[in-house]
VONU-91448 format. One record per atom (N, C-alpha, C): x negated, y negated, z. Coordinates in pm, whole numbers, plus 50000, padded with zeros to 5 digits. Last residue first. Layout:
<mibas>
XYZ...
</mibas>
This chain:
<mibas>
231244789737207231474806237285231614819737201229324764037104230234775937070230484787637140230564725937237229754739337234229714757237189231774711136996231644717737149230674724837147232204691336840230684691136913231214697537005234594693936535233734694936706232894701436735235314699036310233584684236327234154680936497236034723636242234834720436158233874708236234238164733136430236564735836410235724726436334239454708136340238904708336507238044711036477240294690136135240194705436145239404702136250243184663036034242034666336153241434685636151245114658435796244734660935946243204666835970246834637235621245634639135664245704648835770249694634235390249244632135541247614642035615250914626435185250364631435191249864632835371255024611135190253364609835140252214619335238256744626135239256684624535099255324623535100257734643035492257374631335433256674632535335260704656635670259304654535584258774642535540262624649835848262544658535800261374663835768263644622435961263044627136023262444641635983265904604135846265974622135934264774628035991264774584335749266204586735814266224597335904262044593035606262254584435695263424582435851263994603935385262914609635504262374605835612265244586135309266284593435399265434601235436263374567635157264104561335300265464579435368262234582734970261344579435157262404575435241264504592034824263794603034876262874599834996264424566134731266104565834832265734581334878262064554034568262754549734691263524554534767262774577934373261184578934500261824574534663264884568234260264614580434273263944584434420263474539534208264834537534256264944555934315261794554534002260924541434129261854542634219262994561333780262224570733920261624564734018264064542733709264594550933732264284560433844261944529633636263244517333723263544534633772260564545333405260234544033504261244534033655263104548033232262554556333269262124555933386262944522633184264374524333168263994535033279260844516933002260294506433153261664509733222260604538032775260204537432931260434532033044262874521432688263344534832712262204538332887261244500432607262454496132653262624504832719257414505132569259014504532483260264501532594255324482132766256514497732768257394495032668252254469032962253414469432850253994484132777252384479233280251734474033229252754470033097253884484133533252704487833488251914489733345256014462733542254494463733594253954472233627256324452633190256644459533304255594459733426256514434432917255404434433025256464441033169257824457732623258264450332768256864448132827257984455932303257624462832432257384448432523259734468032029259284458632112259034462932253257954488731768259304485231870258244476831976257584485831417257424487831613258294481231662
</mibas>
């Protein structure tokens, strides 16, 4: 049985811990670049749907 390491995602094999850290660094860098340039957001935005929730009289 492989040695299990406790990470922030639970107990995992060392290969998975390394893969998780690489993905976390990649995602953090993408978020930083997106905020720096203001091109897009990686986080999902919620937009209001004005046609459905509007209490205006229909014309």
